[in-house]
N, C-alpha and C positions, 0 to 999 in steps of 0.2 A: 019797511025797513027792520022793524022788530020782528017780526015774522022770520025773514032770513035769519035773522041771529039765532033767533031760537030754534029755527030748525037745524041750523050749523053747528049748535052745541048739542042739540040730538042726536044728529049724526056720527058726532065727534065720541060722544058718551057709548053708543053702541058700538061703533069700531072699537072703542077701547075695551068694554067689555066682551067682545067677540074675540080680538086677540087675546086676553087673559084665559079665557077657556081654550082656547088654541094651545096655549101653553101648557095650559095643565095638563091637556088631553094629550100632548107630544110627552110630557115627563113621564104620566102614567104608563105609556106604550113602549118606553125604553127600559127594559128589564135589566140591561147591561148597564146603563148608568146607575141604577138605583144601588146594583151591588157593588160598582167600582167606590160609589160614597160611602157604601156601609163598611169597606174594606179598609178606606181610608181612616175611618173613624177609630176602627180597630188598631190600625197602625200608630197613630198617634197615642193610644194607650198604651202600647207595648214598651215596654223598656229596651234598650240597647243591650245587646250581650257582647262580651270580651272572652279571651279563650285565656286561658292558665297558663303561663309560660313555663310550668314544670309537668303538670299532666295533662294539658291540650284541651282539657274540658271545657265546656262555655258556661259562664257564671253571670247573672245581672249585673251589671255596670254599678250598682248601689251597693250590692253585697261583696264585690271584688276588692281585694285588699292592693293597694298601688305602693311598690318602693321608690326610691327617689329618683329612679330614670323612668317613671311612671308606666312598668310594666305591672302588667293584671297578674294577680292570683288568686287563686280559690280560697285558702286559707294560709293561717301564719305559719303553719306546718311546711307547706311547700313555699312559702316565701324563705324560712330559714334552710331549708334543702337546697333549694336553687343558689341561697349566696354561698351556701359552703361548697357546692359545685363550680361556681365561677370566682 
């Protein structure tokens, strides 16, 4: 009875080890998955860009200046110019 249990546990661990090796092998064989994981890491570290209402250039959201209507501007000069026009 104990011999069957030991054999069953040994077979279970061998199967688990083979499964882990297979998953690691499949992960190393798929270069597109690795590239997409790298690009998603880059996307998370990049900041979103907003377009200036006056000159239509893109500026990082943290550098943009917003008016009371939450319109983004690249500088205070463009904010003043836009306010004078409208």
